[in-house]
LOMARDREN-59286 format. One record per atom (N, C-alpha, C): residue in one letter; x, y, z. Coordinates in steps of 0.1 Angstrom, whole numbers, plus 5000, padded with zeros to 4 digits. Each point is the difference from the previous one (the first is absolute). Layout:
# residues N
AXYZ
...
END
This chain:
# residues 664
M896773031661
M499750085010
M501149955012
A501349984996
A500949945009
A500250085012
T499950164997
T500250085012
T498850075005
T498949924997
T498750075005
T499949995015
G500749905006
G499950005015
G500950105006
L501250054994
L500650115003
L499150134999
H499350014990
H499350114998
H498850025012
M499349895003
M499150015010
M500750045014
L501349935004
L500550055012
L500450145000
S500650044988
S500350135000
S499050105001
A498949974994
A498550084999
A499650025014
L500249885007
L499750005016
L500850075011
G501450034994
G500750055006
G501149915007
F500149874996
F500949915005
F501349994991
P501350015006
P501149944992
P499949884997
S500649974986
S499949854998
S501349905004
G499749865001
G501249925003
G500049975015
E499150075009
E500149945015
E498650025003
M499849915012
M498649995006
M499650125007
H498850035000
H499650145007
H498949985005
K499550065011
K498750005005
K499650145000
H498650024996
H499850155000
H498650015000
S499450105007
S498450014999
S499850154992
L499449954990
L499650124992
L498550034998
G499750125002
G498650025000
G499550034985
V499049934995
V499850014985
V498850064998
A500150124992
A498750074999
A499449954988
S498849965001
S499149944990
S498850065002
R499250014988
R498650065002
R499049945009
R500449865003
R499049945009
R500949945011
F501249965001
F500549935010
F501250085004
S500349985015
S501050035003
S500949875007
V501149974998
V500649895004
V501650015001
S500449905012
S501549995005
S500449924989
V501350004995
V500449904988
V501449975005
S500449865000
S501549985003
S500649954987
A501250014998
A500549934987
A501549965003
F500349874993
F501449945005
F500749974987
S501250005000
S500849994986
S499549854997
F500049994985
F499549884994
F500949885002
D501450045004
D501049895001
D499849925012
Q499450065010
Q499849935012
Q498949904999
W499150014991
W498949904997
W500149924985
R501149994997
R500049964987
R500049835000
I499249934990
I499949865002
I501049934990
P500949925003
P500949934993
P499149934987
Q500450024988
Q499349954988
Q500449874995
R499249914999
R500549864994
R499049994986
S500349894992
S499549994989
S498549985002
A499249925007
A498649995003
A499649995013
K498950065003
K499850005013
K498749915005
S500149935012
S499049905004
S499450055012
F498949925005
F499350045012
F501249975010
W500849935001
W501049995009
W500750135002
D500250074990
D501150125002
D499050135004
Y498649974999
Y499250115006
Y499949965015
L500149875003
L500049955015
L501450075007
E501049994992
E501250025008
E500350165000
A499550074990
A499950155001
A499350045010
A498849985001
A498950025010
A500549995014
R500549905003
R500849975012
R501050105004
D501050034989
D500950105001
D499450145004
F498750054993
F499650105004
F499050045012
I499949885007
I499350035012
I501149995010
R500250125008
R501150025008
R499350025015
P500949985008
P499350015013
P499750145006
E498949995006
E499050135002
E500850095009
H499950134997
H500750125007
H499050055010
S500550085007
S499150105011
S499350074992
S500350064987
S499450094995
S499649934984
P498850044996
P499549944986
P501049994988
S500249924992
S501050034990
S499150064990
P500850104991
P499550074991
P499849954986
S499050024992
S499749934987
S501350084990
R500349924992
R501050034990
R499949964987
W500950054988
W500149914988
W501349964999
F500149894994
F501349914996
F499849964987
S501250004993
S500149924986
S500549885001
P499349904993
P500449885001
P501149944990
L500450124992
L501049964990
L501550055000
E500849944996
E501350045000
E500250144989
S500850105002
S499950114994
S500349964985
K501049924997
K500149974986
K498949934993
A499249935008
A498649954994
A499050074996
R500250135004
R498850094996
R500250044987
C498950024994
C499750064986
C500150144999
D500950054992
D499850165000
D499050044992
G499350105003
G498950064992
G498749935002
S500049915009
S498649935002
S499250065010
P498849994999
P499050065010
P500349925013
L499450105011
L500049975011
L498949895004
L500249915009
L499149895005
L500049995014
L498850065007
L500249995015
L498949895003
F500649915010
F499349905004
F499450035016
L498849984998
L499550015014
L499149885005
P500849965013
P499549885005
P498849975005
G499449865002
G498849985006
G500150025016
I499249915007
I499850045013
I501649945010
D500649914991
D501149965006
D501250105001
G499950104991
G501050125002
G501349994997
N500449884997
N501649984998
N500650064987
G499150024990
G500450054986
G500649924992
L499749855003
L501149904992
L498949924991
G498750054998
G499049934992
G500549994985
L500950054997
L500349994983
L501549935001
I500449945012
I501449954997
I500249904988
R499249914998
R499849924988
R500050064987
Q499650155000
Q500050074988
Q501150104996
H500850015013
H500950134998
H501149974990
R500549894993
R500949994991
R499450064988
K499049964997
K499350024985
K499350135002
L499650075010
L499550115000
L501150094999
G501449995006
G500950094999
G500750014988
Q499449944989
Q500750044986
Q498950084994
M499050055006
M499150094996
M499750115008
F500549995011
F499350115012
F501350025011
D500050125005
D500650035011
D499149955013
I500349945008
I499149935010
I500350065012
W499050035008
W500250065015
W498749925007
C500549945013
C499049935007
C499750075011
L498850015005
L499750075014
L499949875010
H500950035011
H500049905012
H499350075011
I499149945004
I499150055015
I500449895011
P500850055009
P500449905010
P498749955010
P500249885005
P498749975007
P499850105014
S501050055004
S499650095011
S499850144994
N499950014989
N499450144995
N498650035001
R499550115004
R498850045004
R499450144991
S500649994988
S499650134992
S498749984997
S499250104997
S498449994996
S500049984987
F498949974992
F499849994986
F500550134993
T499550105005
T500350154996
T501550034999
D500549955012
D501650025001
D500849924988
L499649874997
L500549924990
L499850064984
V498750055000
V499650074988
V500950124997
G500250065013
G500950134999
G501249974996
M500749895005
M501349974996
M500249984987
V499049894992
V500149974986
V499750134992
E499150095005
E499850114992
E501250094997
A500750035011
A501250075001
A500849944991
T500449874998
T500949944990
T499650004986
V498850005000
V499550034987
V500350124993
K499650115009
K500250134997
K501250034995
S501149965009
S501350044998
S500549934986
E499649874999
E500549934990
E499450064986
N498750054999
N499450074994
N500650124993
Q500550065008
Q500750124999
Q501349984994
T500749905005
T501349974994
T499949964987
S499049904997
S499949944986
S498350034995
P499950124996
P498550054997
P499549904988
G500949984991
G499649914988
G499749875002
K500249935012
K500049865000
K498849955008
P499449894999
P498749955011
P500649945012
I499450005008
I500649955013
I498949865002
Y500649885003
Y499049895002
Y499949985015
L498849985004
L499649965015
L499249865000
V501149905003
V499649875002
V499749985012
G498749965004
G499549985012
G499149865004
E500149925010
E499549915005
E499150045011
S498749965001
S499050015011
S500250155004
L500550015013
L500250125007
L500650094990
G501349964993
G500550114992
G499450044987
A499049924998
A499350044988
A499150135003
C499549965014
C499150155003
C500850105002
I501450015005
I500850094998
I500250074986
A500249904991
A500550054988
A498650094994
L498749925002
L498950104997
L499650155005
A500549975012
A499950145009
A500950094993
V501249964996
V500950124997
V499850024987
A499449914989
A499450034988
A498850115000
A499249965011
A498850095001
A500650155004
C500850015010
C500550145003
C501050064991
N500449934988
N501050054991
N499649954987
P498850074993
P499649954988
P500750054989
D500950125002
D500750054989
D501349954999
I500649905010
I501249924999
I499649894991
D500949964990
D500149914991
D500349885010
L498949885003
L500149905011
L499649884989
V500449895002
V499449864995
V500049925013
L498949965001
L499949915014
L499749854997
I500549915004
I500249845000
I499349965013
L498749975003
L499749985013
L499549835001
S500749935009
S499849865002
S498949995012
N498949934999
N499149975009
N499750125009
P499650134994
P499950115010
P499149985013
A500450065009
A499250005014
A499150075002
T499450064986
T498650085001
T499049925002
S500349875000
S498849895002
S500149965016
F500750085009
F500149965014
F498750005007
G498950094997
G498850025006
G499049854998
N500449944987
N499449884998
N500449885001
S501250015010
S501049885002
S499649955015
S500549895003
S499749935014
S500950075010
M501250054996
M500950085005
M499750125010
Q498950064996
Q499550105005
Q499549995015
H499549855001
H499549975015
H501149955007
L501149984996
L501349925008
L500450095011
A500050145001
A500450075009
A499449975015
P498850005001
P499349965012
P500549875006
L500149904990
L500449855005
L501450025004
V501250074994
V501250005005
V500150075014
K499050115002
K500350045012
K499749935013
V499149884998
V499749925011
V500549874998
L500949984993
L500849864997
L501250005012
P500049895008
P501050005010
P501550004992
D501050055008
D501250034997
D500749864993
Q499649915005
Q500449854995
Q499749974986
L499050054994
L499650014985
L500450104994
D501050065004
D500550124991
D500249964986
L500549875000
L500749974985
L498849924994
A498750025003
A499049924993
A500050074984
F499850135001
F499850094987
F501149964989
P501250025007
P501249994989
P500149874995
S499549865007
S500149884997
S498749984987
V499150085004
V499049994990
V500350054987
L500850125001
L500350094989
L501049914990
S501049905009
S501049924993
S499449904991
L498749975001
L499349914993
L499350064987
I500350114996
I499450084989
I500549934988
P499049964992
P500149934987
P501350104992
G500949914994
G500950084993
G501450005006
G500049955014
G501149995011
G500449864998
P500849965009
P500549865005
P499149884995
I498750035008
I498949884998
I499749974987
K499950124992
K499549974988
K501249914991
R501350045001
R500849934994
R500349855005
M499649985012
M500249865007
M499049924993
I498650065000
I499049904991
I500649994987
A500550104993
A500249984986
A501349874999
H500850005011
H501049884995
H499449875001
W498749975007
W499549884998
W499349984985
V499550114996
V499450004987
V501149954990
R501150095001
R501049964988
R500549864999
G499849905010
G500349884999
G501549974999
L500850085005
L501749995003
L500349855007
P501249975000
P500249875010
P499950055014
E499849905009
E499650015012
E501150095009
S501249964996
S501150085010
S500150124994
E500050054989
E499750134994
E498850095008
T498849935000
T498750075003
T500250015015
A500849895008
A499950045015
A501050125001
A501150004993
A501150105001
A499150124999
N499450034988
N499350134998
N499050025010
I499249915004
I499150045009
I500650035016
Y501049945003
Y501050035012
Y500450154999
Q500450034989
Q500650164996
Q498850085004
D498850004995
D499050074999
D499450015014
L500149905009
L499649995013
L500950105008
V501249994998
V501150095004
V499550154997
A499850024989
A499550124994
A498650055007
T499349915002
T498650065009
T500250025014
S500949935005
S500350035013
S500950155001
T501150024990
T500650114999
T499150124999
L498849984990
L499250104998
L499250045012
T499449925007
T499449995013
T500750115011
S501349955000
S500850055010
S500050164994
I500250014987
I500350164996
I498650085003
L498949934997
L498850065000
L499550035016
A500649935008
A499850025013
A500850125006
D501150044995
D500750105001
D499450114995
T499650004987
T499350114996
T498650035003
F499349915004
F498750015004
F499849995016
R500650055009
R499849995013
R498650055002
R499450005013
R498750045003
R499750164998
E501050075005
E499750144998
E500450064986
T500749934993
T500250024986
T499049944990
L499449905003
L498949964992
L499050085002
L499550055012
L499150115001
L500150114995
W501450075000
W500150114992
W500049984985
K500249894996
K500049964986
K498450004994
L499449935010
L498550004996
L499450135001
K500450085008
K499350164998
K500750064990
L501149984995
L500650064989
L499449964989
L499649884998
L499149944985
L498850075002
D499250005010
D498750075000
D500150144996
A501150085005
A500150154998
A500449984983
A500749934996
A500750004987
A498649984989
A499249915005
A498949964992
A499150114999
L499450065013
L499350104995
L500450114996
F501350074999
F500550114993
F500049974985
A500649874995
A500149974988
A498650004992
N499249935007
N498749994993
N499450135000
A500050095008
A499350145000
A500650094989
H501249944995
H500750104989
H500449954987
L499449884998
L500249934987
L499550104990
H499150085003
H499550104987
H501050084997
L501250025006
L500950094998
L501549964994
V499949874998
V501149924994
V499950044984
Q501250034995
Q499950014988
Q501149924992
A500849945010
A501249924994
A499549884993
Q501149984991
Q499649864992
Q500449885010
T498949915002
T499949885010
T500049884995
L500649915005
L500149854997
L499749955014
I498749905000
I499849955012
I500349844999
L500549935007
L500549875001
L499049925012
S499049924995
S499249945011
S500549835001
S499949965010
S500249875002
S498749945004
G499749884993
G498749925004
G500149935009
N501149985008
N500149915011
N500450075013
D499950125000
D500450095013
D499149965011
Q500949955010
Q499349985014
Q499950115009
I500450104998
I500250105007
I498950124997
L499850024987
L499350114994
L499349954990
P498550074997
P499249924992
P500550084985
S501149954995
S500750084988
S499549964987
R499249894999
R499649954986
R498950114997
C499250075008
C498950074998
C500450155000
E501250025008
E500450145001
E500350084987
G500849924994
G500550034986
G499050074991
K498949914997
K498950014993
K499550145006
R499950035013
R499150125004
R501050124998
L501350005003
L501050114997
L499950034986
R499949914990
R500150034986
R498950094998
K498949985005
K498850104997
K500150125007
K500950015011
K500250115008
K501150114993
L501049934995
L501250094997
L499850034984
R500650114994
R499850034989
R500849934990
K501349995003
K500949924990
K500549885007
C499149904999
C500549885009
C499849894992
E500949894999
E500049884997
E500049905010
V499749884998
V499949885009
V500749894994
R500849945010
R500549884995
R499749875012
S499349894998
S499749895010
S501049895000
F500249955012
F500849905003
F499249915007
K499049914994
K499249925008
K500749925009
D501049924998
D500549905010
D501150055010
N500250134999
N501150065009
N499350065013
G500950005010
G499750075014
G500350155001
H499950015014
H500150165002
H501250054996
C501249935004
C501550064997
C500349954985
L499450084991
L500149984987
L501449994995
F500950105003
F501250014993
F500849925007
L499949925008
L500849905006
L500049854996
E498949974991
E499749904998
E500449934986
D500249884996
D500549944990
D499350044989
G500850044987
G499250024989
G499650144998
I500350075008
I499550175001
I501250064996
D499850074988
D501150064994
D499550174997
L500450075010
L499350154998
L500750074987
V501149994997
V500550044986
V499449984989
S499549845000
S499249964988
S498650055001
I499450035011
I498550065002
I500250154993
I501150065005
I500250154996
I500050004984
K500649934994
K500549984987
K498549964990
A499649895007
A498749964992
A498850105000
T500050075011
T498950105002
T500550144993
S500950024995
S500550134994
S500050115013
F500549975010
F500150105011
F501450055002
Y500849974989
Y501450045004
Y500550134992
R500250115004
R500250124991
R501450065010
R500650104992
R501350055006
R499550165002
G499050034992
G499750164999
G498550035002
S499550104996
S498750035004
S499149944991
H500449944988
H499049924992
H500549874997
Q499449924995
Q500249864997
Q500750024983
D501249935001
D500650024987
D500449864997
Y499049944988
Y500349854998
Y501249974995
I500750094998
I501549974994
I500949975010
S500350135007
S501150005010
S499649935010
D498750005005
D499749955013
D500049834996
Y499849954990
Y499849874997
Y501349905005
I499749925007
I501049905005
I499749854992
P500949954992
P499549864995
P499949925008
P499249894999
P500049865010
P501249955002
T500349955011
T501149935005
T499749854996
I501249914998
I499649874995
I499049955009
S500150015014
S498949925007
S498550084997
E500050114997
E498850044997
E499449994987
F500949994990
F499849954987
F499449865002
N500849925007
N499649835000
N498650015007
K499550095009
K498849995005
K499150064995
C500050084992
C499250064989
C499749914989
Y501249954995
Y499849904988
Y499549855006
G500249985008
G499449885008
G498549995001
V499450125004
V498750004999
V499249974985
N500550044990
N499849954987
N500449884995
R500749935009
R500849874992
R499149914994
L498749975009
L499249924996
L499350034987
L499750125000
L499450074984
L501049994991
E501150035002
E501349964990
E500049874993
V499749905008
V500149864997
V498549974992
I499350045002
I498650004994
I500050064987
M500650145000
M499950074988
M501049944991
G501249955005
G500949954992
G500950134988
P500250125005
P500250104991
P501349974992
V499750034987
V501149984991
V500450174996
F501350025001
F500650144997
F500949984987
L499750094990
L500650034987
L500450135000
S501450024994
S500350124996
S500750014988
T500350124995
T500650014986
T501250095001
T501349944995
T501350065002
T499950124988
E501450054999
E500150144991
E500049944987
D500449874998
D500149944985
D498749964996
G499049995008
G498749994999
G499649845001
K501149925006
K499549865004
K499150005013
V499249904998
V499049975012
V500749895010
V500150025013
V500949935010
V499049995011
R499949875006
R499649965013
R500650105011
G499250075008
G500550045013
G499850174995
L500750085009
L499950154997
L501450044996
G500849934995
G501350034995
G500150124990
G498750014992
G500050124991
G500050145006
I499550005011
I499650115009
I501250095002
P500150144993
P500950085002
P500549995019
S501350015000
S500550015016
S500050145007
E500550094990
E499950135002
E498850085000
G499450075009
G498750075000
G500550174992
P499050074999
P498749945001
P499249944989
V499249925005
V499349914992
V498549985005
L499150034989
L498749995003
L499449904991
L499549895010
L499349864996
L498650054999
V499449994988
V498450044997
V499449874993
G499049985008
G499249884997
G498750004999
N499049905000
N498849975001
N499549965013
H499150045007
H499549945011
H499149884999
M500449895008
M499149895000
M498950015008
L499049915001
L498749995008
L500650035015
L499450085008
L500350025013
L501450045004
A500550054990
A501650015004
A500949905004
S499549894995
S500949885004
S501349994998
D500550114989
D501450004995
D500850075013
K499750065009
K500750055008
K500549905012
I499449884998
I500649895010
I501549954997
S500049974988
S501449954995
S501150104995
L499650114994
L501150094994
L501050055010
P499450085009
P501250065011
P500949895007
G499549905003
G500949895006
G500949924989
Q499549994987
Q500949954992
Q501250084995
F499950134999
F501050104997
F501149995011
V499550005014
V501149995010
V500749865000
H499049914998
H500749855002
H501149964987
E499450084985
E501049954990
E501050094998
R499550135002
R501250124995
R500450095012
N499549995012
N500250075010
N499750154998
I499050024994
I499250114997
I498750035006
N500250145007
N498750025007
N499150094993
L499249934996
L498750044989
L499250105007
R499850134996
R499250085006
R498650014992
P498749935005
P499050004993
P499050135005
L499550054988
L499250115003
L498749945003
V499250035011
V498949935004
V498850115001
H498649955000
H499050115005
H500350055014
P499850145002
P500250055015
P499249915010
M498849964996
M499149935012
M500949885006
M501149984994
M501149905007
M500650045014
F499950145000
F500750085009
F499150075011
T498850044994
T499150105008
T498749994998
R499250035010
R498550024998
R499450135001
L499150054994
L499350135003
L499149975012
R499349875001
R499149965010
R499949845002
D499549965010
D499949865003
D498949984994
G499949854995
G498749964992
G500349854998
L499649964989
L500149884992
L501349934996
L500850104995
L501549974994
L500649935013
P500949904995
P501049945009
P500950085006
D500349975012
D501050095009
D501450014995
V500650114998
V501250024991
V501149915006
S499749935013
S500949915004
S500549874990
V498749974991
V500349914990
V500950024992
Y500550114998
Y501050044992
Y501750015004
D500049995012
D501249995006
D501349964993
T499749874994
T501149924994
T500350084987
L499150054992
L500250084987
L500850145002
R499650055015
R500750115003
R501650005003
M500249855008
M501449975004
M500749974989
M499249964989
M500949964986
M500350124992
G499550125002
G500450134996
G498850054990
S498849965003
S498950074992
S499950135003
V499750114991
V499450155002
V499050054993
P499350045011
P498750084992
P500350074989
I499249974990
I500350064984
I499750154999
S500850084995
S499950124998
S501050064991
A499850124992
A500950064992
A501350035008
T499950065012
T501050025008
T500949885005
H499349895001
H500949895008
H500749934987
L499350004987
L500849934988
L501250114996
H499850135003
H501150074995
H501149995010
N499849995013
N501149985010
N500549834997
L499249925000
L500649864997
L501050014988
L499750064989
L500550004987
L501350075004
S500150115008
S501350095002
S500849915010
A499749925008
A500749915009
A500649884993
K499649974985
K500449884993
K499349875006
S498950015001
S499449885006
S499449924985
H499849875006
H499349914991
H498550015006
I499150064990
I498650015003
I499049944994
L498949965006
L499049914994
L498950074999
L499350034988
L499050084996
L498849934994
F498750015002
F498849944996
F499350124995
P500250034987
P499050134998
P498649974999
G499649885000
G498449965000
G499550035014
G500749985010
G499550025014
G499149925001
I499150055012
I498849935005
I499149944990
R499850084989
R499049944989
R500449884992
E501350005002
E500749894993
E499849885009
A500650045011
A500149865011
A498449955003
L499150094998
L498449955004
L499350014989
H500549944991
H499350014984
H498849945001
R499250014987
R498649924999
R500349864994
K498749944996
K500149884993
K500450004987
G500949934994
G500650024988
G500950094996
E500550075012
E501350104997
E501349965006
E500049854999
E501449955004
E501050054990
Y501250065006
Y501150044990
Y499950114993
K498950085002
K499750124992
K500550135007
L500950074993
L500850135006
L498850105003
M499850075010
M499350115002
M500750115004
W500650084992
W501150095004
W499350134997
P500450125008
P499850134998
P500550064986
E499450114994
E500750024988
E501350075000
K500150085012
K501350085002
K501149925001
A501350034993
A501149925001
A501050055011
E499550045011
E500850065010
E501249945005
F499949865003
F501249935007
F500849994988
V499850014986
V501149984991
V500950135003
R499250124998
R500950115003
R500750015014
A499649955011
A500750005012
A501149924999
A500049854994
A501149944997
A500950094991
A499750054989
A500950084992
A500950095007
K499250085011
K500950115007
K501349935006
F499949875003
F501349945008
F500549904993
G499650014986
G500749894992
G499849855002
A498849985007
A499749865006
A499749904989
K500349885000
K499549904992
K498749945004
I499249994990
I498649945001
I500249864995
V499549905011
V499949874995
V498749955002
P499349994986
P498349955000
P500249855004
F499049965010
F499849865002
F498549975002
C499749854998
C498749965003
C499849905011
G498950005005
G499849885010
G498749924995
V500349874998
V498949924994
V499949885010
G498649975001
G499749895010
G498750005008
E499550125001
E498750025008
E499049904995
D500149994988
D498849924992
D499949855006
D501349965003
D500349855004
D499550005018
F499950105005
F499449995015
F498450035003
L500050124994
L498550065002
L499350044988
R498850005001
R499050044991
R498950095006
V499950124995
V499150105004
V498549974997
V499149985009
V498749974997
V499050125005
V500450085008
V499150115004
V501050145000
D499850074991
D501150134999
D499450115004
Y500750124999
Y499450135002
Y498950034995
N499749984985
N498850034994
N499049955006
A500049855005
A499049945004
A499550065015
Q501150035008
Q499850045015
Q499250134998
I500450104992
I499350125002
I498650014995
K499449894995
K498749994997
K499150005011
V500649955011
V499249995012
V500350155007
P499150085004
P500150115005
P500649985014
I499649945006
I500949985014
I501449995000
V500449904991
V501449964996
V500650134995
K499350064993
K500650134991
K500350115012
E499050025009
E500550115011
E501249935008
V500149875002
V500949965010
V501549994994
L500049994986
L501250034993
L500550125001
K499150124997
K500550115001
K500450045014
G499449955011
G500550045013
G501549935002
V500149894995
V501249925001
V501350094992
T499650044989
T501050074992
T500350155006
A499250045007
A500050145006
A500849975014
E500449895006
E500749975010
E501650004997
G500450004987
G501549994998
G500350134992
P501050054995
P500650134995
P499449994987
V499950094991
V499549994984
V501250034992
V500049904992
V501149994989
V499550024989
R500550084990
R499450044987
R498750075000
G499750085008
G498850065003
G499450084986
S501250064993
S499950094989
S500049904985
V500149885003
V500049924989
V498649964995
E499650044987
E498549964995
E500049864995
G498949924999
G499749874994
G500449915009
E500249844994
E500149905007
E501550015008
E500950064995
E501350005006
E500050075011
G498950105002
G500250075012
G499049935013
N499349894996
N499249955008
N500849915011
Q500050055010
Q501049935010
Q499149955013
D498849994996
D499249935010
D500549895007
F499849985015
F500549885005
F498849915001
H500449884996
H498849905003
H500849874999
L499249885004
L500749884999
L499349924990
P500549954988
P499449924991
P499649855005
G498949984997
G499549855002
G500849904991
V500749915006
V501049914993
V499649875005
I500349914994
I500149845001
I501349954996
P500749925009
P501249954998
P500049884989
K501050004991
K500449894990
K501149895007
W500049914993
W501349905005
W501450074996
P500850045009
P501250084997
P501049954988
G500250134994
G500749984987
G501450075003
R500550094994
R501450055003
R499950154997
Y500950065007
Y500450164997
Y501150004991
Y500250114990
Y501050034994
Y500250154999
Y501350045002
Y500350144999
Y501150024990
Y499750074989
Y501050024989
Y500450154997
F501250025004
F500550134998
F500849994986
G499350124991
G500650044987
G501250074997
K500350054992
K501050064995
K500050155006
E501150035005
E500050165006
E499650114989
I499650125006
I500150084990
I500550135006
A501050064995
A500550105005
A499550164996
T500250085010
T499250135000
T501250105002
G499750124994
G501150115002
G499050115000
E500950144996
E499650124997
E498950044990
E500149894990
E499150014989
E498549985005
E499949905009
E498649965004
E499450135011
L501050045006
L499650115010
L499650134994
K500750034989
K499750134991
K498949994992
D499749874993
D498949984988
D499049925008
R498650065000
R499349925007
R499649914989
E499850014987
E499849924992
E500749875001
K501450035000
K500949875000
K499849945016
A499650065009
A499749925013
A498849914997
K498950064994
K498949904995
K500449884994
Q500850034989
Q500649894993
Q500649905008
V500850055010
V500549895009
V499049945007
Y499150065005
Y498949965008
Y499349904993
A499850004987
A499249904992
A501149885000
E501050044997
E501049894997
E500249905014
V499950075010
V499849905015
V498949944998
K498850054998
K498749925001
K500249884989
K500550034988
K499949914990
K501049915004
E501050015005
E501149905007
E499349915010
I499250055009
I499349915011
I498849924992
E499450044992
E499349924992
E500549904993
R501250014993
R500549904995
R500549905009
C500750055012
C500549915011
C498749915004
I498850035002
I498849945005
I499749884989
E500150054987
E499549894992
E501149904996
F501450055002
F501049875000
F499749935010
V499950015013
V499849915012
V498749945000
K499050054995
K498649924998
K500249904990
Q500850034989
Q500349904990
Q501049865006
R500950095004
R501249875006
R499749935012
R499350055006
R499649915013
R499249894996
E499449994990
E499049874995
E501249904999
E501250034998
E501249895000
E500749975012
D499650055012
D500550005012
D499649855008
P500849915000
P499249865007
P500050055014
Y500450075006
Y499850035013
Y499150125005
R499250034991
R499150115002
R498949965009
P499449865000
P499149975012
P500849955011
L499150045011
L500849995015
L500449875001
L499149874998
L500549885005
L501449954992
P500450034988
P501349994996
P501350065008
R499550135003
R501050075009
R500249955013
L499049965005
L500149925015
L500649894998
H500049914990
H500849904998
H501550034999
Y500350104994
Y501250024996
Y500750055012
H499450095007
H500650055015
H500049885010
L499349884999
L500149905009
L501449934995
Q500449994989
Q501249944995
Q501150085002
H500050144999
H501250065000
H500150125010
G498850015009
G500050095011
G499450144996
L499350055011
L499250114997
L501050134996
L501249995004
L500850134995
L500350014985
T499949864993
T500549984986
T499050094991
Q500650064990
Q499350064989
Q499249884991
V498750034999
V499449924992
V500250014984
P500349934991
P500250034985
P498750064995
T500150084988
T498850044995
T500349974982
F499150064994
F500049974985
F501650064997
P500249924986
P501350044994
P500250154997
L501350065000
L500150124993
L500749984989
END
């Protein structure tokens, strides 16, 4: 959307390339507002590889200009160079908090610019626009851009005050495709101590005018938090002293900037603005139809954001919440916060009116992969997974060398207990073969029909980041057409939550639909097995025992109803996809094994002849059962199957060294 800014200026009647001031009456069904627009070039921020808190301070200082006799108007600016903008990407409008400078995403600009065309709203300290004026300005831009690009969503990213503006715009425009990402919304202003600040500010002597900015500069997540962190890190004294001195300078600079931003009159106006914003947004929450993501800080010293996210989750129809318990109010400026990664992990990125899990999927970067993989690193050491594959000539080799490089490839296997196979497989394919595996998973990892006892969908963020897709015939078709490497477990929940004595038993539906789908695209089917669950856990209380207790049976029915239905038309045990948690007891850890058998080619014959498709279906099952028996027998010869010999080997050769297994 490199020319989107020109479209907006043209739509508003401004020629491009020069700075212009103009007052435009915007007709809105609820608002009438005066809007000012400036050329993006005048407000462009020079781009560097990575931004720090210092960059924010420098840019904020430049944005605070000497006060003029007349108030400065609000305006949009683009933080990206024209060449850095991504053509065809959706528009992202950043709506600032009470600081108003529009620089709250400065540490996120570089990565966001690879996915969005970014505009930021700047509200100068001298500006006295009412809340309805600000909403009207954003609404006018949203309507103009929606008319220019009707098939694309518009992202509204707002923090505190800006979050209220975003909610108001969404409430007034339910027919426009908006995606809201709200950081610590000021809808909680009525429950904060800030609402009592205005009377105090009015009676403070002029000499204490800097008191409030000084308090704000101590917000956790700013320089003070980093100064404390320097002591904890245990660096040499000289380096620690240098870092603390730098942060003291940053604190002083921040205090100066806040003093210029929040003079007495400005602060009183901002408090009045927050009050109006909270009242309006809360009164119109029931009208918001937009897909919404709430980011709540657990250590917000300005607003009670920890509880506000949970409250809004119940009020908004399409809302998810992500919590950051150790972070402060200015979430996007803090170390370790990556908005792009959050958007990807929550599946909130789309370029069109509907989520496309193929074209909208952006594989994890190296740093994102390392972060996801690092979470499971300890489990990897404990599990000690062994990966075996079969080459075209039938030779069994260590590793994934036998997996076809070119897609489409359909990897079909058995589910182990509690779906523990999803821990190792996606990461290993990226690590060893640089292949982004696309697992087809239960839709309950993406959505809920209602709140209840099921874990929040946030626990599956890592799986979504690594490429998981909700299972459906349409998604399987689209992944095959995109020549992907697809991971499929036909046994589903029934196999992952199996009963006592059902280890390694395949529980598949009768229809051979995935074979015919693969045949349509000439995909290679690679049967594989996972073995090792019986070395870690033993089921002692299964589903059959649980449903004998009437109360528990009713609870399980309610839990199952919280998630989307899968295989509702399939009869028998294969269609029994009830959610429950088997009662298990741990064993002394053994080892996991994954064995990929010889690939099975498909073509038009399987597509046209259902009997031939059934034969291939049976062949896939038989090959998986053969792989299971092969591993169960050969693992008895593995001297490193118990945990202690593997740990000893790691101590001698390092944690990243591959531990040997049985001879091939």
